[in-house]
C-alpha positions in Angstrom: 147.7 -103.9 -4.4 148.0 -101.4 -1.5 151.2 -102.4 1.1 150.5 -102.5 4.2 152.5 -99.3 5.0 149.4 -97.5 3.5 147.0 -98.9 4.9 148.8 -99.2 8.3 148.9 -95.1 8.2 144.8 -95.1 7.3 143.7 -97.8 10.3 147.1 -99.0 11.5 147.1 -103.3 12.1 147.2 -102.8 16.7 143.2 -101.2 16.3 142.4 -103.6 13.1 143.7 -106.6 15.5 142.1 -105.4 18.4 138.3 -105.7 16.4 139.0 -108.8 14.8 140.6 -110.6 18.0 138.3 -109.3 21.2 136.9 -112.4 22.0 140.4 -113.5 22.7 140.6 -113.6 26.5 144.4 -113.5 27.2 146.2 -110.6 26.3 149.5 -113.4 25.2 146.7 -114.2 23.2 145.6 -111.2 20.8 149.7 -110.0 21.5 150.1 -113.3 19.1 147.5 -112.6 17.0 148.8 -109.5 16.0 152.5 -111.0 15.0 151.5 -113.2 13.1 149.0 -111.2 10.9 151.7 -108.8 11.1 154.9 -111.5 10.3 152.4 -112.7 7.8 152.3 -109.2 4.8 156.1 -108.5 6.0 158.0 -112.1 5.6 159.3 -113.1 2.1 159.7 -116.7 0.8 158.4 -119.2 2.5 156.6 -118.6 5.8 158.0 -120.9 8.2 157.4 -119.9 11.7 160.8 -119.6 12.3 161.3 -116.9 9.4 157.8 -115.6 10.8 158.9 -115.4 14.4 162.1 -113.8 13.6 160.6 -111.2 10.7 158.8 -110.0 14.4 160.8 -110.8 17.6 164.1 -111.1 18.1 163.1 -113.6 21.0 164.6 -117.4 21.3 161.1 -118.0 22.3 158.8 -116.6 19.4 159.0 -119.1 17.3 158.0 -122.0 20.1 155.1 -119.2 20.6 153.5 -118.5 17.7 153.6 -122.4 16.8 151.0 -122.5 20.8 149.0 -119.8 19.6 148.6 -121.2 15.9 148.7 -125.4 17.0 147.4 -125.9 20.3 145.7 -122.9 22.2 142.1 -123.5 22.4 141.0 -119.6 21.0 137.5 -120.0 18.9 138.0 -119.1 15.2 134.3 -118.2 14.5 134.1 -115.3 16.5 136.9 -113.7 14.9 135.5 -114.8 11.2 132.6 -113.1 12.2 133.8 -110.5 12.8 135.9 -110.4 9.9 132.5 -110.5 7.9 131.8 -107.4 9.4 134.8 -104.9 9.4 134.8 -106.2 5.1 131.1 -105.9 5.2 132.2 -102.3 6.2 135.2 -101.3 3.8 132.8 -103.0 0.3 130.0 -102.8 -1.4 129.3 -106.6 -2.3 128.1 -106.8 -5.6 128.0 -111.1 -4.5 128.6 -113.5 -2.0 131.2 -115.9 -3.6 131.7 -119.7 -2.4 134.8 -121.3 -3.7 138.0 -123.3 -3.2 141.1 -123.7 -2.6 143.2 -126.9 -3.2 145.7 -126.8 -0.5 148.3 -129.7 -1.7 150.5 -131.3 1.0 153.5 -134.2 0.6 152.5 -136.0 3.8 149.4 -137.7 4.3 149.0 -137.3 8.3 147.5 -134.0 8.2 143.5 -133.2 9.5 141.3 -134.2 5.5 144.3 -134.4 3.5 143.1 -137.0 0.7 143.5 -138.1 -2.8 141.5 -135.9 -5.4 141.3 -135.0 -9.2 141.8 -130.8 -8.9 139.4 -129.9 -12.5 141.5 -126.6 -12.5 145.3 -128.1 -13.0 143.2 -131.4 -14.7 145.7 -133.5 -12.9 145.2 -135.6 -9.5 147.2 -134.8 -6.0 147.7 -135.5 -2.7 145.5 -132.1 -0.5 143.5 -130.5 1.7 140.4 -128.6 0.2 138.8 -125.5 1.7 135.1 -124.6 0.7 135.2 -120.5 1.3 133.0 -117.7 1.6 134.2 -114.4 0.0 132.7 -111.3 -0.8 132.5 -109.9 -3.7 132.8 -106.9 -5.8 133.8 -106.3 -9.2 137.1 -105.3 -8.3 138.3 -107.7 -5.3 136.8 -109.7 -2.8 138.0 -111.5 0.9 137.3 -114.2 2.4 135.8 -114.4 5.2 134.5 -118.0 6.5 135.9 -121.7 5.6 134.5 -125.0 6.2 137.2 -128.3 5.7 136.2 -130.7 3.5 136.4 -134.1 5.7 136.3 -137.9 3.5 135.1 -140.8 5.2 138.3 -142.7 5.7 139.1 -139.1 8.1 135.2 -138.6 10.0 135.0 -142.3 10.7 138.1 -143.0 11.9 138.0 -142.8 15.7 142.7 -143.1 16.3 142.0 -140.1 13.0 139.7 -137.8 14.4 141.4 -138.3 18.1 144.6 -137.2 16.8 144.0 -134.5 14.8 141.3 -132.9 17.1 138.8 -133.4 15.0 135.0 -131.8 17.0 132.5 -134.6 17.6 130.1 -132.8 15.6 132.1 -132.3 12.6 132.0 -135.9 10.1 131.5 -136.1 6.6 129.9 -133.7 4.0 129.9 -133.6 -0.1 130.6 -129.9 -0.6 127.0 -128.8 -1.0 126.1 -129.0 2.5 129.4 -127.3 2.9 127.9 -124.3 1.0 124.8 -124.2 2.3 126.0 -123.8 5.6 129.1 -120.5 4.4 125.7 -119.2 2.9 123.6 -119.6 6.3 127.2 -118.2 7.7 126.5 -115.5 5.5 122.9 -114.9 6.0 123.6 -115.1 9.8 126.2 -112.1 9.6 125.5 -109.7 6.9 123.9 -106.2 7.6 123.1 -105.5 3.9 120.9 -105.4 1.2 120.9 -109.9 -0.4 122.9 -110.0 -3.0 123.3 -113.7 -5.6 125.4 -117.0 -3.9 127.9 -117.2 -7.1 129.1 -120.6 -7.2 130.6 -123.6 -9.4 129.6 -126.5 -8.6 130.4 -127.7 -12.4 132.0 -130.8 -11.3 129.9 -131.7 -8.5 127.0 -134.1 -7.8 125.0 -132.5 -5.5 124.3 -129.0 -7.1 120.5 -130.3 -7.3 120.9 -130.0 -3.4 122.6 -126.3 -3.6 120.1 -125.7 -5.4 117.3 -126.6 -3.4 118.7 -124.9 -0.6 119.7 -121.7 -1.4 115.7 -121.3 -2.5 114.3 -122.6 0.6 116.4 -120.1 1.9 114.7 -117.3 -0.5 118.7 -116.3 -1.6 118.4 -115.3 -5.1 121.9 -117.1 -6.7 124.1 -117.6 -10.0 125.2 -121.5 -9.8 127.8 -123.3 -12.7 126.3 -126.4 -12.7 127.5 -130.2 -14.9 126.3 -130.6 -18.5 124.0 -133.2 -17.0 122.1 -131.3 -14.6 117.8 -132.4 -14.7 116.3 -129.9 -15.7 112.7 -129.6 -16.9 111.2 -127.1 -19.0 109.0 -124.5 -19.0 105.8 -125.5 -18.1 103.5 -123.9 -20.4 104.3 -127.0 -22.4 102.9 -129.4 -19.7 99.7 -128.9 -17.5 99.4 -126.2 -16.6 98.2 -127.0 -12.4 100.4 -130.0 -11.7 99.7 -132.0 -9.5 102.6 -134.6 -8.4 106.1 -134.9 -10.2 105.2 -137.8 -13.2 102.6 -134.3 -14.7 105.6 -132.0 -14.1 107.4 -132.8 -17.4 110.0 -135.2 -18.6 113.5 -134.7 -17.6 116.2 -133.8 -19.3 120.0 -133.6 -18.7 120.8 -129.5 -19.6 123.3 -129.7 -22.6 119.9 -131.1 -24.6 118.8 -127.4 -24.9 122.0 -126.8 -26.2 122.3 -129.6 -28.6 119.7 -128.8 -31.4 117.3 -126.3 -31.9 114.3 -127.1 -30.1 113.2 -123.3 -30.2 113.2 -123.1 -26.5 116.3 -121.3 -26.4 117.2 -118.1 -26.6 120.9 -116.3 -28.3 122.6 -113.0 -27.5 126.4 -111.4 -28.3 127.5 -109.2 -26.4 130.5 -107.6 -27.0 133.6 -107.7 -25.4 134.8 -104.9 -23.0 137.5 -103.8 -20.5 136.2 -106.9 -18.2 135.6 -109.3 -20.4 138.3 -108.8 -23.5 136.2 -111.7 -25.4 133.3 -111.5 -27.3 130.4 -113.5 -25.5 127.3 -115.5 -27.0 124.7 -116.3 -24.3 122.7 -118.8 -24.8 119.4 -119.0 -21.8 116.3 -120.7 -21.9 113.6 -121.0 -19.0 113.8 -124.3 -16.6 112.0 -125.5 -14.1 113.8 -128.1 -12.0 112.2 -131.9 -11.5 111.2 -132.9 -7.5 109.6 -135.8 -6.2 108.3 -134.2 -3.9 104.6 -132.8 -5.1 105.1 -130.2 -2.2 107.7 -128.3 -3.3 106.2 -125.8 -5.2 107.7 -125.4 -8.9 109.4 -122.4 -9.6 110.6 -121.2 -13.1 114.9 -120.7 -13.7 117.1 -119.4 -16.4 119.2 -122.3 -17.6 122.2 -120.5 -19.9 125.7 -120.8 -21.3 128.5 -118.9 -22.0 130.9 -119.7 -24.9 133.7 -116.5 -25.9 134.4 -116.0 -28.9 137.1 -117.9 -30.6 137.6 -120.5 -27.4 138.0 -124.8 -28.1 136.3 -124.7 -24.3 133.3 -126.4 -24.0 130.5 -123.5 -23.0 129.7 -123.6 -20.1 126.2 -123.8 -18.3 124.9 -122.1 -15.6 121.6 -122.3 -13.6 120.6 -118.3 -12.2 116.8 -117.9 -10.4 117.1 -114.1 -11.4 115.1 -114.5 -14.2 114.3 -111.3 -15.4 118.1 -110.1 -15.4 120.2 -109.1 -18.1 122.6 -111.3 -19.9 125.0 -108.4 -19.5 124.4 -108.8 -15.4 124.4 -112.5 -15.9 127.5 -112.6 -17.2 129.5 -109.8 -15.5 128.1 -112.3 -12.0 129.8 -115.3 -13.7 132.8 -113.4 -13.7 133.6 -112.6 -10.5 134.7 -116.2 -9.3 137.7 -115.1 -10.7 138.4 -112.6 -8.1 137.9 -115.1 -5.2 140.4 -117.3 -7.3 142.6 -114.6 -8.0 142.3 -113.9 -4.1 143.8 -118.0 -3.4 146.7 -117.5 -5.3 147.6 -114.3 -4.1 147.5 -115.7 -0.2 149.1 -119.5 -1.4 152.2 -116.9 -2.8 152.3 -114.0 -0.9 150.8 -114.9 2.9 151.0 -118.3 2.9 148.1 -120.3 2.8 150.4 -123.0 1.5 152.9 -123.2 4.0 151.4 -124.3 7.3 153.7 -126.6 9.3 150.9 -128.2 12.1 148.5 -131.1 11.1 144.8 -130.7 13.3 141.4 -129.3 12.8 141.7 -126.2 14.9 144.9 -125.4 14.6 144.0 -126.1 10.0 141.4 -123.1 11.1 142.8 -121.1 13.3 146.0 -120.5 9.9 143.3 -119.9 7.4 142.0 -118.1 9.9 144.8 -115.7 9.7 146.2 -116.1 6.8 142.3 -114.1 5.5 143.2 -111.6 8.4 146.2 -110.7 6.6 144.7 -110.9 3.0 142.0 -108.7 3.8 144.2 -106.2 6.1 146.5 -106.4 3.1 144.2 -105.2 0.1 141.3 -102.6 1.9 142.4 -102.0 5.6 143.7 -98.9 3.4 139.5 -97.9 2.7 138.1 -96.1 5.5 135.0 -97.5 6.6 131.5 -97.0 4.9 128.0 -95.7 5.7 126.8 -99.3 5.2 126.6 -100.3 8.2 126.9 -97.1 10.4 122.9 -97.7 10.4 122.4 -100.6 11.3 
């Protein structure tokens, strides 16, 4: 990991903040943006507002000013995130766009969006906020550039709660797949480089079909972890050559059923251990397409595959991809990129105060996530020179 000192030597922090926050109308807002990001990198341990302020200022009013900037100041976080996406792209050659989650545990029940939820990562239920994030990723790094907050119906449909935490009128309750598509749209609108696949884990989300269809409509390649019960139809050559309605497209099966018996329709390949993956992997794949009740939706062939690690007791994870001509090793490498976004979330939790937000409002949450993401990105790659990827754009 680079140090903030080495990063600042190559690309000064004031220049970074000026680039990201140039749309903020007031000089004092830009001042406190820089102070907050610097404090997030400098302060050790729990990052309370008082401790953050003490690390960058001796003024007795600094804690109040810092708290005001994050929780009450009416600055728009979207231009900052757009600029952060552009900045990150000039320092990385993204191999994929990752969609991943940050489960932010909370003690009380008054912070915007907090609810009781089962966390598959820990196998336990937790009182938490859930952020859905978009990351630019390489084999070594993943940088968060945009976030959306899950709002359960208990928050979205309660006028008093909405007013208290300042939820905008146009923000409602949406399933994970809708947030994922909105994040994809953000990345599409703000990318200046060649298209890369979308990689996400929706193995516990009931709306994985919606995400897959949405990405297909957007003509985006993807590698998505899907539930074992995800419905697929075997390749069209087994049925009618010119299906005219949904019933002609074959029998919809649960994805796991393709791998539970020797159907003769799957292909198995073993991948040797590498530096990136220390275990041998068995990749089993089959060509499938999706059932659809709309005859006008054009059939498209996908690859459904499982990854099973040698000597692992965990069930094989199921993935669906549009990259039907990619080698098994390439697909496995793309799935491993999610470990980079998960590592980024862990480091933001341990070193950059992701879990230490003291406010309760919807704007405050987005301000906090923007500042933490900016501090993390600068700390990780601020030392790198801008590449030539976007200079011609």
